[in-house]
C-alpha positions as CSV (number, residue, x, y, z in Angstrom):
1,M,104.7,184.8,105.6
2,G,105.1,182.6,102.6
3,R,106.5,179.1,102.3
4,L,109.1,177.9,99.8
5,V,107.7,175.1,97.7
6,L,109.7,172.9,95.3
7,S,107.5,171.4,92.5
8,G,108.5,169.3,89.6
9,N,107.6,166.7,87.0
10,V,109.6,163.6,87.7
11,T,109.9,160.1,86.4
12,L,109.2,157.1,88.7
13,D,112.9,156.9,89.3
14,G,113.1,160.5,90.3
15,Y,114.5,162.3,87.3
16,T,113.5,165.6,85.8
17,V,115.2,164.9,82.5
18,D,116.8,161.8,80.9
19,A,120.4,161.2,80.1
20,E,120.0,163.3,76.9
21,G,118.4,166.2,78.7
22,S,114.9,165.4,77.3
23,F,111.7,165.7,79.3
24,D,109.4,164.7,76.5
25,W,107.9,162.1,78.8
26,G,106.7,165.0,81.1
27,V,104.4,166.9,78.8
28,P,101.4,167.4,81.0
29,H,98.0,165.9,80.1
30,E,94.9,168.0,80.7
31,D,94.1,166.5,84.1
32,L,97.6,167.2,85.4
33,L,97.7,170.8,84.1
34,L,94.3,171.5,85.6
35,R,95.6,170.3,89.0
36,I,98.9,172.2,88.6
37,N,96.9,175.3,87.9
38,E,95.1,174.9,91.2
39,L,98.3,174.4,93.1
40,E,100.2,177.2,91.3
41,R,97.5,179.9,91.5
42,P,98.5,181.0,95.0
43,I,102.2,181.3,94.1
44,G,103.4,184.9,94.0
45,T,107.1,184.4,93.0
46,Y,109.0,181.8,91.1
47,L,112.7,181.2,91.7
48,Y,114.7,179.8,88.8
49,G,118.1,179.0,87.6
50,R,118.9,180.0,84.1
51,R,118.1,176.7,82.3
52,M,114.7,176.3,84.0
53,Y,113.9,180.0,83.4
54,E,114.6,179.6,79.7
55,V,112.3,176.6,79.5
56,M,109.5,178.3,81.5
57,S,109.7,181.6,79.5
58,Y,107.8,179.6,76.9
59,W,104.6,180.6,78.8
60,E,105.2,184.3,77.9
61,A,106.9,183.9,74.5
62,T,104.3,181.7,72.9
63,D,101.0,182.9,71.4
64,L,98.4,180.6,73.1
65,T,95.3,182.3,71.7
66,D,94.0,179.1,70.1
67,A,95.4,176.8,72.8
68,P,93.1,174.9,75.2
69,Y,91.8,177.0,78.1
70,Y,93.9,175.1,80.7
71,L,97.1,176.1,78.8
72,R,96.0,179.7,78.6
73,D,95.2,179.6,82.3
74,Y,98.6,178.3,83.2
75,A,100.2,181.0,81.1
76,D,98.2,183.7,82.8
77,I,99.2,182.3,86.3
78,W,102.8,182.2,85.3
79,Q,102.8,185.7,83.8
80,A,101.1,187.2,86.8
81,A,103.8,186.0,89.2
82,D,107.2,187.7,89.8
83,K,110.2,185.7,88.7
84,V,113.7,185.8,90.2
85,V,116.4,184.2,88.1
86,F,119.8,183.2,89.5
87,S,122.3,183.4,86.6
88,R,125.8,184.6,86.0
89,T,125.3,184.6,82.2
90,L,122.0,186.3,81.5
91,T,122.3,190.1,81.1
92,E,118.6,191.0,80.9
93,P,115.4,189.1,81.4
94,A,113.4,187.8,78.5
95,T,110.1,188.1,80.3
96,R,108.2,190.7,82.3
97,R,108.1,190.8,86.1
98,T,111.6,189.2,86.2
99,R,114.7,190.3,87.9
100,L,118.2,188.7,87.6
101,I,120.5,188.0,90.5
102,P,123.9,186.6,89.7
103,E,124.3,184.2,92.7
104,F,121.9,182.3,95.0
105,D,122.1,183.9,98.4
106,A,120.3,181.9,101.1
107,D,119.8,184.9,103.4
108,E,118.3,186.9,100.6
109,V,116.0,184.0,99.6
110,A,115.0,183.4,103.2
111,E,114.0,187.1,103.6
112,L,112.1,187.0,100.3
113,V,110.1,184.0,101.5
114,R,109.6,185.4,105.0
115,S,108.3,188.8,103.7
116,S,106.1,187.3,100.9
117,P,102.4,187.4,101.5
118,T,102.1,184.3,99.2
119,D,104.0,181.1,98.7
120,V,107.2,181.1,96.7
121,S,108.1,178.4,94.2
122,I,111.6,177.2,93.5
123,G,111.8,175.5,90.1
124,G,114.5,173.2,89.0
125,P,116.8,170.7,90.6
126,T,120.0,172.8,90.3
127,I,118.7,175.8,92.2
128,A,117.0,173.5,94.7
129,V,120.3,172.1,96.0
130,P,121.4,175.3,97.8
131,A,117.9,175.9,99.0
132,F,117.7,172.4,100.6
133,A,121.3,172.8,102.0
134,A,120.2,176.1,103.7
135,G,117.1,174.5,105.1
136,L,114.8,176.8,103.2
137,V,112.4,174.4,101.4
138,D,109.1,173.9,103.3
139,E,107.2,171.6,100.9
140,V,108.0,169.2,98.0
141,R,105.4,168.6,95.3
142,L,106.2,165.7,93.0
143,F,104.2,165.1,89.8
144,V,105.3,161.5,89.2
145,H,104.9,160.2,85.7
146,P,104.6,156.5,84.9
147,V,107.9,156.2,83.2
148,S,111.5,155.3,84.2
149,V,114.5,156.7,82.3
150,G,117.0,154.3,83.9
151,G,119.4,156.9,85.4
152,G,121.8,159.2,83.9
153,G,119.5,162.2,84.0
154,L,119.1,165.0,86.5
155,P,117.2,164.1,89.7
156,L,114.9,166.6,91.3
157,L,115.9,166.0,94.9
158,P,119.5,166.7,95.9
159,Q,122.0,163.8,95.8
160,G,124.1,163.2,98.9
161,Q,121.7,165.0,101.3
162,R,119.3,163.2,103.5
163,L,115.8,164.7,103.7
164,G,113.1,163.9,106.2
165,L,109.7,164.3,104.6
166,T,106.2,164.0,106.1
167,P,103.4,163.1,103.7
168,I,100.7,165.8,103.2
169,D,98.7,164.4,100.3
170,E,98.6,162.0,97.4
171,E,96.4,162.0,94.4
172,S,96.2,159.7,91.3
173,L,95.1,161.2,88.0
174,G,93.5,159.4,85.1
175,S,96.6,160.0,83.0
176,G,98.6,157.8,85.3
177,V,100.5,160.7,87.0
178,V,100.6,160.6,90.8
179,I,100.9,163.8,92.7
180,L,102.7,163.5,96.0
181,R,103.0,166.4,98.5
182,Y,105.4,166.3,101.4
183,A,106.4,168.7,104.2
184,V,110.1,169.0,104.7
185,N,111.0,168.1,108.3
186,R,113.2,170.7,110.0
187,D,114.8,168.4,112.7
């Protein structure tokens, strides 16, 4: 049985993008991407909303032949996993191993996670809202970058919903990023 894991690059003030929608502050340094590769390698399925999927499809659409090994490794990890995209507007996937579902269905996601032999990742703050509301998220992984965008962006964690979290691990990287891992309390 898998677990549902939310991972995301965030600013110190908790945002995934700034007020203009930019996440240029979140381009991972080598040390972060090496660690992300370790954490993502066991993921068998990624769940995305349309916008996050379009960003992440970079890892299949881009020729990384001459890129550093850790970027090629991440692309290999991402391409090897199944992708489920919740979108009312996409008519066909742009990447392999991808299926489209028009609406987020908590029961369907719960069954997917329950029947998965590996962990399942949910990517993006918009799609995480209904997953948290349904009590499906088991772990939160924050890659906290040493920058504050001052509000106006999109926070990773849902607004207006209280979450109880238990620390699992923390790690500081040389690039200044801090990785925080939390179990989501069910009570």
